[in-house]
N, C-alpha and C positions, 0 to 999 in steps of 0.2 A: 826764759826757757833754759833748762839745764841739759847738757849733753849726756847721753848714756855711754856706758863703756862695756865692751865685750873683751875679755882677756883670754889668752892662751887658746885661741881657736885655730884649728888647722884649716888651711885653704883646700877645698875639695875639688872644685871645678872653677874655671875662669871663662869669661866671655868678653874678649877684648873689644869687640864691636859694640856691645851694649855698655861697656865700662862697668862690668859687675863680676862678682864671684860668689861662690857659696862656701859655707863653712860647716865643719863638724866639730863636735866637742865644744870647748870654751865655757866660760862662766860669765854671767852678767853681773858685773861689779856695781854698776850704776844703772838704774832702769831707763829704758828708752821710751817707755809708755806701755799701756796695757796690752797693745797688740804684739809686743815682742816678748817672747817667753823663752826659757831654756830650750835648747835643741838646735837643729840646723838653722842657719840664717842665710838670707840673700842679702848681699851687701852691694849697694849702688854707689859708685864713686862720684862725689860732688865735683863739679868742674874745678873748684879751687882746693881739692883735697891735698893735704900735706903728708908726705911720706918721710919716715925716719927709720933708723935701724940699719938694715943691710942695703937699703936703697933710699934715694931721695927723690925719685921720679916715678911717674906712672909707668913709663915704658920700662924702667928698671924693675918695677914690681912684676910686670908680665914676664920679663926675661928671667927673673928669679924662679918663678913657677915653671916656666918652660924648660929651665935647666936642671930641674930636680931629677935625681936618679932614685932607684929603689931604696936607698939607704938614708934619704933625707926627706924632710917635710918642711913646708912653709907655714910658719905660725905667726899669727897677727894679734895685735891689740887694736881694736876699732873704737874710735870715739865718733859719735854722730847722733842723729835723731831718727826715731821711728818714722816711717813714711805714712802710716795709717793702714798699710797692708800687713797681714799677719806675717810675723818674723822677717820683716824687711827693714833694713837700716840704710839711711843715706850717710855715708862716711865723709867726715871732714878732716880726720886725722887717722893715719894708719902707721903703726910701728910694725915692721916686717922683720922676721928673723928666720934664717934657714937653720934647722936643727937636725942633728943626726938622730935617726930612729934607733930605739933600743930593742 
């Protein structure tokens, strides 16, 4: 089984209790399966999800999002597998970057 890849997606909302977040924008670089198509995604964090970029931990990822101001956005590259639910991905690796909005 080959992992899919979503790149340059903006984190729209987070749910720390459920261990998930939603995205807007982004491009599917490698397919996750037929149920995941271009558009908003729900991303579920696998227990062993690896974080790179501006944070290396799950708690750091939540803190990056919670620390955003009106001039910044959290952008991610997600590698994982489709869950079988429409536009839902189980993430095994996330590269997170805080970028300045233009």
